[in-house]
C-alpha positions in Angstrom: -5.8 0.3 1.6 -4.7 -0.1 5.2 -7.9 -0.4 7.2 -8.8 -0.2 10.9 -7.5 -3.7 11.6 -4.0 -3.7 12.7 -1.8 -5.3 9.7 1.7 -6.8 10.0 4.1 -5.5 7.5 7.4 -7.5 6.9 10.3 -6.5 5.1 9.4 -8.8 2.3 5.8 -7.2 1.4 5.6 -4.5 -1.0 4.2 -1.1 0.4 2.9 2.0 -1.4 2.2 5.2 0.5 0.2 8.1 -1.2 0.1 11.5 0.3 -3.7 12.4 0.8 -3.1 16.2 0.0 -0.4 16.3 -2.6 -1.0 12.8 -4.4 2.9 12.2 -4.2 3.6 8.5 -3.8 6.4 6.3 -2.5 7.1 2.6 -2.9 8.7 0.1 -0.8 11.9 1.3 0.8 11.0 4.9 0.0 7.4 4.6 1.3 9.0 3.1 4.9 11.2 6.2 4.9 8.4 8.5 4.3 6.2 6.8 7.0 9.3 6.5 9.4 9.1 2.7 9.6 12.1 0.3 10.0 13.5 -1.0 6.5 14.3 -4.4 7.8 12.0 -5.4 10.7 8.4 -6.6 11.0 6.1 -3.8 12.2 2.4 -3.7 13.1 0.5 -0.8 11.4 -3.0 0.7 11.7 -4.4 3.4 9.6 -4.9 5.7 12.3 -1.2 5.9 12.7 -0.8 7.5 9.3 -3.8 10.0 8.7 -1.8 12.0 6.0 -1.3 9.0 3.9 -3.3 6.2 2.0 -1.2 3.1 2.8 -1.3 -0.3 0.6 0.4 -3.3 1.7 0.9 -6.4 -0.4 -1.3 -9.4 0.5 0.4 -12.6 0.2 -2.7 -14.6 0.3 -3.8 -16.2 -3.2 -7.4 -16.2 -2.1 -7.9 -12.8 -0.2 -11.3 -11.9 0.7 -12.0 -8.1 0.2 -14.6 -6.5 2.2 -17.1 -4.5 0.4 -16.0 -0.8 0.3 -12.4 -1.5 0.6 -9.9 0.2 -1.8 -7.3 -1.9 -3.6 -4.1 -1.2 -5.5 -3.7 -3.6 -8.5 -0.6 -4.3 -10.1 -1.1 -5.6 -13.9 2.4 -7.4 -14.4 1.2 -8.2 -18.0 0.5 -4.7 -19.4 3.0 -3.3 -21.8 5.8 -1.3 -20.5 6.3 2.1 -21.7 9.6 3.9 -21.7 
């Protein structure tokens, strides 16, 4: 989840935004629209900018160190797909 540290969000990174009160979620372009973020440019983000949202930004690092107490969103690409 987006932490206190400023993060860079490029147009290539995946983004998930979950509304804290309604639990409604938005992914990628829909998340950018919900948060009022440009669809094409790189922006700097901090969690304090989005107090109503839990924001998850894709890490492009192959060996990211995750701080204790951090919340992560994990995609299992090998899980069976249900229609």
